[in-house]
C-alpha positions as YAML, in Angstrom:
chain: A
units: angstrom
residues:
- id: 1
  name: UNK
  ca: [188.93, 171.77, 89.29]
- id: 2
  name: UNK
  ca: [189.78, 170.12, 85.88]
- id: 3
  name: UNK
  ca: [186.34, 170.67, 83.87]
- id: 4
  name: UNK
  ca: [187.76, 173.33, 81.50]
- id: 5
  name: UNK
  ca: [190.75, 171.22, 80.62]
- id: 6
  name: UNK
  ca: [188.65, 168.06, 79.99]
- id: 7
  name: UNK
  ca: [186.35, 170.35, 77.80]
- id: 8
  name: UNK
  ca: [189.27, 171.24, 75.50]
- id: 9
  name: UNK
  ca: [190.54, 167.85, 75.09]
- id: 10
  name: UNK
  ca: [187.01, 166.54, 74.79]
- id: 11
  name: UNK
  ca: [186.42, 168.94, 71.90]
- id: 12
  name: UNK
  ca: [189.56, 168.21, 69.82]
- id: 13
  name: UNK
  ca: [187.73, 164.72, 69.41]
- id: 14
  name: UNK
  ca: [185.88, 167.06, 66.93]
- id: 15
  name: UNK
  ca: [188.70, 166.56, 64.49]
- id: 16
  name: UNK
  ca: [187.97, 167.78, 61.03]
- id: 17
  name: UNK
  ca: [189.32, 164.57, 58.38]
- id: 18
  name: UNK
  ca: [191.65, 166.94, 56.32]
- id: 19
  name: UNK
  ca: [193.69, 163.99, 54.41]
- id: 20
  name: UNK
  ca: [193.31, 161.86, 57.30]
- id: 21
  name: UNK
  ca: [195.04, 164.27, 59.90]
- id: 22
  name: UNK
  ca: [192.18, 163.76, 62.29]
- id: 23
  name: UNK
  ca: [193.96, 161.36, 64.29]
- id: 24
  name: UNK
  ca: [196.45, 163.56, 65.13]
- id: 25
  name: UNK
  ca: [194.03, 165.86, 66.69]
- id: 26
  name: UNK
  ca: [192.10, 162.73, 68.36]
- id: 27
  name: UNK
  ca: [195.61, 161.72, 69.95]
- id: 28
  name: UNK
  ca: [196.06, 165.75, 71.57]
- id: 29
  name: UNK
  ca: [192.62, 165.34, 72.72]
- id: 30
  name: UNK
  ca: [193.22, 161.79, 74.86]
- id: 31
  name: UNK
  ca: [196.54, 163.23, 76.23]
- id: 32
  name: UNK
  ca: [194.91, 166.57, 77.29]
- id: 33
  name: UNK
  ca: [191.69, 164.49, 78.97]
- id: 34
  name: UNK
  ca: [194.50, 162.09, 80.35]
- id: 35
  name: UNK
  ca: [195.65, 165.11, 82.38]
- id: 36
  name: UNK
  ca: [192.26, 166.44, 82.97]
- id: 37
  name: UNK
  ca: [191.13, 163.24, 84.64]
- id: 38
  name: UNK
  ca: [194.11, 162.63, 86.80]
- id: 39
  name: UNK
  ca: [194.05, 162.03, 90.51]
- id: 40
  name: UNK
  ca: [195.16, 165.65, 90.79]
- id: 41
  name: UNK
  ca: [191.93, 167.01, 89.06]
- id: 42
  name: UNK
  ca: [188.88, 165.49, 88.41]
- id: 43
  name: UNK
  ca: [189.91, 162.05, 89.63]
- id: 44
  name: UNK
  ca: [190.22, 163.05, 93.10]
- id: 45
  name: UNK
  ca: [186.26, 163.84, 93.30]
- id: 46
  name: UNK
  ca: [184.42, 160.98, 91.62]
- id: 47
  name: UNK
  ca: [185.28, 157.44, 90.93]
- id: 48
  name: UNK
  ca: [183.69, 157.14, 87.59]
- id: 49
  name: UNK
  ca: [186.59, 160.27, 86.64]
- id: 50
  name: UNK
  ca: [189.39, 157.99, 88.20]
- id: 51
  name: UNK
  ca: [187.96, 154.87, 86.11]
- id: 52
  name: UNK
  ca: [187.66, 156.97, 83.02]
- id: 53
  name: UNK
  ca: [191.40, 158.35, 83.35]
- id: 54
  name: UNK
  ca: [192.45, 154.53, 83.50]
- id: 55
  name: UNK
  ca: [190.72, 153.94, 80.47]
- id: 56
  name: UNK
  ca: [192.48, 156.57, 78.68]
- id: 57
  name: UNK
  ca: [195.62, 155.31, 78.99]
- id: 58
  name: UNK
  ca: [194.18, 152.36, 76.65]
- id: 59
  name: UNK
  ca: [193.20, 155.15, 74.32]
- id: 60
  name: UNK
  ca: [196.43, 156.92, 73.78]
- id: 61
  name: UNK
  ca: [198.35, 154.16, 72.16]
- id: 62
  name: UNK
  ca: [195.40, 153.22, 70.26]
- id: 63
  name: UNK
  ca: [195.50, 156.74, 68.80]
- id: 64
  name: UNK
  ca: [199.26, 156.29, 68.24]
- id: 65
  name: UNK
  ca: [198.90, 153.25, 66.28]
- id: 66
  name: UNK
  ca: [196.48, 154.60, 63.92]
- id: 67
  name: UNK
  ca: [198.81, 157.73, 63.67]
- id: 68
  name: UNK
  ca: [201.78, 155.36, 63.26]
- id: 69
  name: UNK
  ca: [199.45, 153.88, 59.91]
- id: 70
  name: UNK
  ca: [198.89, 156.90, 58.70]
- id: 71
  name: UNK
  ca: [202.46, 158.10, 58.75]
- id: 72
  name: UNK
  ca: [203.08, 154.95, 56.67]
- id: 73
  name: UNK
  ca: [200.86, 156.01, 53.93]
- id: 74
  name: UNK
  ca: [201.99, 159.90, 54.03]
- id: 75
  name: UNK
  ca: [205.43, 158.37, 53.50]
- id: 76
  name: UNK
  ca: [204.79, 156.07, 50.48]
- id: 77
  name: UNK
  ca: [204.75, 152.72, 51.96]
- id: 78
  name: UNK
  ca: [201.49, 151.94, 50.55]
- id: 79
  name: UNK
  ca: [201.84, 148.21, 50.56]
- id: 80
  name: UNK
  ca: [202.90, 148.48, 53.95]
- id: 81
  name: UNK
  ca: [200.18, 150.13, 55.30]
- id: 82
  name: UNK
  ca: [197.71, 148.09, 53.23]
- id: 83
  name: UNK
  ca: [198.96, 144.57, 54.76]
- id: 84
  name: UNK
  ca: [198.96, 145.83, 58.50]
- id: 85
  name: UNK
  ca: [195.66, 147.48, 58.19]
- id: 86
  name: UNK
  ca: [193.86, 144.50, 56.53]
- id: 87
  name: UNK
  ca: [195.40, 142.38, 59.33]
- id: 88
  name: UNK
  ca: [194.69, 144.78, 62.26]
- id: 89
  name: UNK
  ca: [191.25, 146.38, 61.27]
- id: 90
  name: UNK
  ca: [188.77, 144.26, 62.87]
- id: 91
  name: UNK
  ca: [190.40, 143.71, 66.36]
- id: 92
  name: UNK
  ca: [191.39, 147.27, 66.35]
- id: 93
  name: UNK
  ca: [187.95, 148.39, 65.70]
- id: 94
  name: UNK
  ca: [186.64, 146.06, 68.07]
- id: 95
  name: UNK
  ca: [188.87, 147.43, 70.85]
- id: 96
  name: UNK
  ca: [188.76, 150.73, 70.15]
- id: 97
  name: UNK
  ca: [184.74, 150.57, 70.12]
- id: 98
  name: UNK
  ca: [185.16, 149.05, 73.59]
- id: 99
  name: UNK
  ca: [187.25, 150.87, 74.93]
- id: 100
  name: UNK
  ca: [185.46, 154.28, 73.71]
- id: 101
  name: UNK
  ca: [182.22, 152.92, 75.13]
- id: 102
  name: UNK
  ca: [183.63, 152.16, 78.78]
- id: 103
  name: UNK
  ca: [185.35, 155.34, 78.48]
- id: 104
  name: UNK
  ca: [181.87, 157.44, 78.12]
- id: 105
  name: UNK
  ca: [180.61, 155.16, 80.72]
- id: 106
  name: UNK
  ca: [182.71, 156.20, 83.37]
- id: 107
  name: UNK
  ca: [182.99, 159.69, 82.16]
- id: 108
  name: UNK
  ca: [178.93, 160.09, 82.48]
- id: 109
  name: UNK
  ca: [178.72, 157.90, 85.60]
- id: 110
  name: UNK
  ca: [181.00, 160.74, 86.93]
- id: 111
  name: UNK
  ca: [179.51, 163.54, 85.72]
- id: 112
  name: UNK
  ca: [176.32, 162.54, 87.03]
- id: 113
  name: UNK
  ca: [177.65, 161.59, 90.53]
- id: 114
  name: UNK
  ca: [179.34, 165.23, 90.88]
- id: 115
  name: UNK
  ca: [176.26, 166.83, 89.59]
- id: 116
  name: UNK
  ca: [174.08, 164.93, 92.01]
- id: 117
  name: UNK
  ca: [176.57, 165.94, 95.03]
- id: 118
  name: UNK
  ca: [176.11, 169.58, 94.31]
- id: 119
  name: UNK
  ca: [172.39, 169.62, 93.49]
- id: 120
  name: UNK
  ca: [172.38, 170.37, 89.36]
- id: 121
  name: UNK
  ca: [169.32, 168.52, 88.14]
- id: 122
  name: UNK
  ca: [169.97, 170.07, 84.76]
- id: 123
  name: UNK
  ca: [173.31, 168.25, 84.39]
- id: 124
  name: UNK
  ca: [172.04, 165.21, 85.64]
- id: 125
  name: UNK
  ca: [169.26, 164.93, 83.15]
- id: 126
  name: UNK
  ca: [171.80, 165.59, 80.45]
- id: 127
  name: UNK
  ca: [174.20, 162.76, 81.96]
- id: 128
  name: UNK
  ca: [171.46, 160.40, 81.62]
- id: 129
  name: UNK
  ca: [170.17, 161.39, 78.23]
- id: 130
  name: UNK
  ca: [173.89, 161.43, 77.34]
- id: 131
  name: UNK
  ca: [174.36, 158.01, 78.24]
- id: 132
  name: UNK
  ca: [171.28, 156.55, 76.31]
- id: 133
  name: UNK
  ca: [172.53, 158.21, 73.60]
- id: 134
  name: UNK
  ca: [176.10, 156.58, 74.03]
- id: 135
  name: UNK
  ca: [174.25, 153.14, 73.83]
- id: 136
  name: UNK
  ca: [171.91, 153.67, 70.98]
- id: 137
  name: UNK
  ca: [175.04, 155.12, 69.16]
- id: 138
  name: UNK
  ca: [177.24, 152.10, 69.81]
- id: 139
  name: UNK
  ca: [174.72, 150.06, 68.87]
- id: 140
  name: UNK
  ca: [174.15, 151.48, 65.42]
- id: 141
  name: UNK
  ca: [178.12, 151.23, 64.96]
- id: 142
  name: UNK
  ca: [177.80, 147.21, 65.49]
- id: 143
  name: UNK
  ca: [175.14, 147.18, 63.31]
- id: 144
  name: UNK
  ca: [176.89, 149.23, 60.32]
- id: 145
  name: UNK
  ca: [180.33, 147.66, 60.96]
- id: 146
  name: UNK
  ca: [179.56, 144.25, 61.38]
- id: 147
  name: UNK
  ca: [176.04, 143.01, 60.67]
- id: 148
  name: UNK
  ca: [174.70, 142.71, 57.37]
- id: 149
  name: UNK
  ca: [170.70, 143.47, 57.66]
- id: 150
  name: UNK
  ca: [169.28, 142.98, 54.16]
- id: 151
  name: UNK
  ca: [165.88, 144.05, 55.55]
- id: 152
  name: UNK
  ca: [167.63, 147.55, 56.41]
- id: 153
  name: UNK
  ca: [170.21, 147.87, 53.74]
- id: 154
  name: UNK
  ca: [167.02, 147.35, 51.08]
- id: 155
  name: UNK
  ca: [165.29, 150.43, 52.27]
- id: 156
  name: UNK
  ca: [168.28, 152.59, 53.28]
- id: 157
  name: UNK
  ca: [171.58, 152.39, 51.05]
- id: 158
  name: UNK
  ca: [174.86, 151.16, 52.95]
- id: 159
  name: UNK
  ca: [176.43, 154.71, 52.33]
- id: 160
  name: UNK
  ca: [173.41, 157.16, 53.18]
- id: 161
  name: UNK
  ca: [173.04, 154.57, 56.60]
- id: 162
  name: UNK
  ca: [176.60, 154.79, 57.27]
- id: 163
  name: UNK
  ca: [176.16, 159.01, 57.01]
- id: 164
  name: UNK
  ca: [173.01, 158.82, 59.23]
- id: 165
  name: UNK
  ca: [175.16, 157.16, 62.10]
- id: 166
  name: UNK
  ca: [178.12, 159.58, 61.48]
- id: 167
  name: UNK
  ca: [175.69, 162.57, 61.80]
- id: 168
  name: UNK
  ca: [174.16, 160.69, 64.84]
- id: 169
  name: UNK
  ca: [177.92, 160.49, 66.09]
- id: 170
  name: UNK
  ca: [178.81, 164.09, 66.05]
- id: 171
  name: UNK
  ca: [175.62, 165.16, 67.79]
- id: 172
  name: UNK
  ca: [176.49, 162.97, 70.21]
- id: 173
  name: UNK
  ca: [180.07, 164.35, 70.81]
- id: 174
  name: UNK
  ca: [178.75, 167.86, 70.67]
- id: 175
  name: UNK
  ca: [176.08, 167.22, 73.21]
- id: 176
  name: UNK
  ca: [178.70, 165.58, 75.70]
- id: 177
  name: UNK
  ca: [180.87, 168.66, 74.64]
- id: 178
  name: UNK
  ca: [177.87, 170.82, 75.68]
- id: 179
  name: UNK
  ca: [177.46, 169.07, 79.25]
- id: 180
  name: UNK
  ca: [181.23, 169.21, 79.88]
- id: 181
  name: UNK
  ca: [181.12, 173.05, 79.57]
- id: 182
  name: UNK
  ca: [178.00, 173.28, 81.68]
- id: 183
  name: UNK
  ca: [180.02, 171.62, 84.59]
- id: 184
  name: UNK
  ca: [182.83, 174.06, 83.96]
- id: 185
  name: UNK
  ca: [180.43, 176.99, 84.27]
- id: 186
  name: UNK
  ca: [178.35, 175.75, 87.45]
- id: 187
  name: UNK
  ca: [180.61, 173.05, 89.33]
- id: 188
  name: UNK
  ca: [183.53, 174.53, 91.36]
- id: 189
  name: UNK
  ca: [185.43, 173.82, 94.40]
- id: 190
  name: UNK
  ca: [184.08, 175.58, 97.68]
- id: 191
  name: UNK
  ca: [186.78, 177.89, 97.94]
- id: 192
  name: UNK
  ca: [185.95, 179.45, 94.59]
- id: 193
  name: UNK
  ca: [182.24, 180.41, 95.37]
- id: 194
  name: UNK
  ca: [183.47, 183.71, 96.84]
- id: 195
  name: UNK
  ca: [185.99, 184.20, 94.41]
- id: 196
  name: UNK
  ca: [186.37, 187.84, 93.21]
- id: 197
  name: UNK
  ca: [186.40, 188.64, 89.53]
- id: 198
  name: UNK
  ca: [189.27, 190.00, 87.66]
- id: 199
  name: UNK
  ca: [189.77, 193.71, 87.68]
- id: 200
  name: UNK
  ca: [191.37, 193.45, 84.15]
- id: 201
  name: UNK
  ca: [190.54, 190.65, 82.36]
- id: 202
  name: UNK
  ca: [192.14, 189.80, 79.35]
- id: 203
  name: UNK
  ca: [189.09, 189.20, 77.74]
- id: 204
  name: UNK
  ca: [185.95, 191.42, 78.10]
- id: 205
  name: UNK
  ca: [183.13, 190.00, 80.10]
- id: 206
  name: UNK
  ca: [180.20, 190.61, 78.15]
- id: 207
  name: UNK
  ca: [177.92, 190.35, 80.98]
- id: 208
  name: UNK
  ca: [180.08, 192.85, 82.90]
- id: 209
  name: UNK
  ca: [179.76, 195.31, 79.82]
- id: 210
  name: UNK
  ca: [176.35, 195.15, 79.71]
- id: 211
  name: UNK
  ca: [175.66, 195.93, 83.25]
- id: 212
  name: UNK
  ca: [178.34, 199.01, 82.78]
- id: 213
  name: UNK
  ca: [176.13, 200.34, 80.13]
- id: 214
  name: UNK
  ca: [172.86, 199.62, 81.74]
- id: 215
  name: UNK
  ca: [173.90, 201.99, 84.81]
- id: 216
  name: UNK
  ca: [175.74, 204.42, 82.54]
- id: 217
  name: UNK
  ca: [172.94, 206.76, 82.23]
- id: 218
  name: UNK
  ca: [172.23, 206.82, 85.66]
- id: 219
  name: UNK
  ca: [171.75, 210.27, 87.22]
- id: 220
  name: UNK
  ca: [173.34, 211.30, 90.58]
- id: 221
  name: UNK
  ca: [169.70, 211.71, 92.10]
- id: 222
  name: UNK
  ca: [168.92, 208.34, 90.83]
- id: 223
  name: UNK
  ca: [171.94, 206.68, 92.61]
- id: 224
  name: UNK
  ca: [171.30, 208.99, 95.91]
- id: 225
  name: UNK
  ca: [167.69, 207.56, 96.08]
- id: 226
  name: UNK
  ca: [169.57, 203.95, 95.40]
- id: 227
  name: UNK
  ca: [172.01, 204.44, 98.48]
- id: 228
  name: UNK
  ca: [168.99, 205.41, 100.77]
- id: 229
  name: UNK
  ca: [166.90, 202.59, 99.96]
- id: 230
  name: UNK
  ca: [169.96, 200.50, 100.37]
- id: 231
  name: UNK
  ca: [170.83, 202.35, 103.56]
- id: 232
  name: UNK
  ca: [167.42, 201.85, 104.95]
- id: 233
  name: UNK
  ca: [167.15, 198.28, 104.26]
- id: 234
  name: UNK
  ca: [170.25, 197.48, 106.11]
- id: 235
  name: UNK
  ca: [168.85, 199.76, 108.84]
- id: 236
  name: UNK
  ca: [165.84, 197.91, 109.18]
- id: 237
  name: UNK
  ca: [167.15, 194.62, 109.30]
- id: 238
  name: UNK
  ca: [169.88, 195.40, 112.08]
- id: 239
  name: UNK
  ca: [166.49, 196.70, 113.76]
- id: 240
  name: UNK
  ca: [164.79, 193.22, 113.59]
- id: 241
  name: UNK
  ca: [167.75, 191.44, 114.49]
- id: 242
  name: UNK
  ca: [168.46, 193.92, 117.68]
- id: 243
  name: UNK
  ca: [164.50, 193.15, 118.34]
- id: 244
  name: UNK
  ca: [165.12, 189.19, 117.89]
- id: 245
  name: UNK
  ca: [167.79, 189.22, 120.20]
- id: 246
  name: UNK
  ca: [165.75, 191.14, 122.82]
- id: 247
  name: UNK
  ca: [162.61, 188.87, 122.59]
- id: 248
  name: UNK
  ca: [164.87, 185.79, 122.89]
- id: 249
  name: UNK
  ca: [166.48, 187.29, 126.37]
- id: 250
  name: UNK
  ca: [163.26, 188.44, 127.45]
- id: 251
  name: UNK
  ca: [162.25, 184.82, 127.26]
- id: 252
  name: UNK
  ca: [165.31, 183.16, 128.44]
- id: 253
  name: UNK
  ca: [164.75, 185.74, 131.56]
- id: 254
  name: UNK
  ca: [161.09, 184.71, 132.58]
- id: 255
  name: UNK
  ca: [162.10, 180.92, 132.77]
...
């Protein structure tokens, strides 16, 4: 359906900032999510996913632009890097923040409506909670980056305040990723509901192994008792169905 691909792409946003290499992973994440939210996958089910796909087209060139700046630094063009970064820093930060806010608004809207369509209240609550966290996170980002509030900085040092907001952002992304993974686990196409599990999966299914071990010590006598019980339940169900059919036929005859 597309939630698995979306989960992989979103997890790539949790990049580890090793020598400023994180943006490389972010660009890859945007590209993967662009595929997941396309009209061929999630975009065909909810308008929110389709709108998020459109916003993702904006995030990809923004990520490429930042990657280009980092390449200038890596290649030793430090003066050019500092000049371009100084000129573009403010408009780039504003534009990127607005694009990410819009992307998450549409993404969470799509998840919420999809969960309502299949009646999954837990995922609905997660989408609503994450929407509130999104608003709070971007308000904090604006306050830290663009507002000088002495009343706050006098109580909490600026470096600590940035650390708190960054930690909140990581928690926010993790909760969004968890929500998307839950969508992958619980939302599927109607034709996939009766899909048989793989007979020889590449990776072991722990649940199947648990069940296999659970019945490993069952004796033949216990198995026979279980089979007889199932046969009796099937026979009783068939008899009840026949009796209900006869009763319905007799009522029609009396009329």
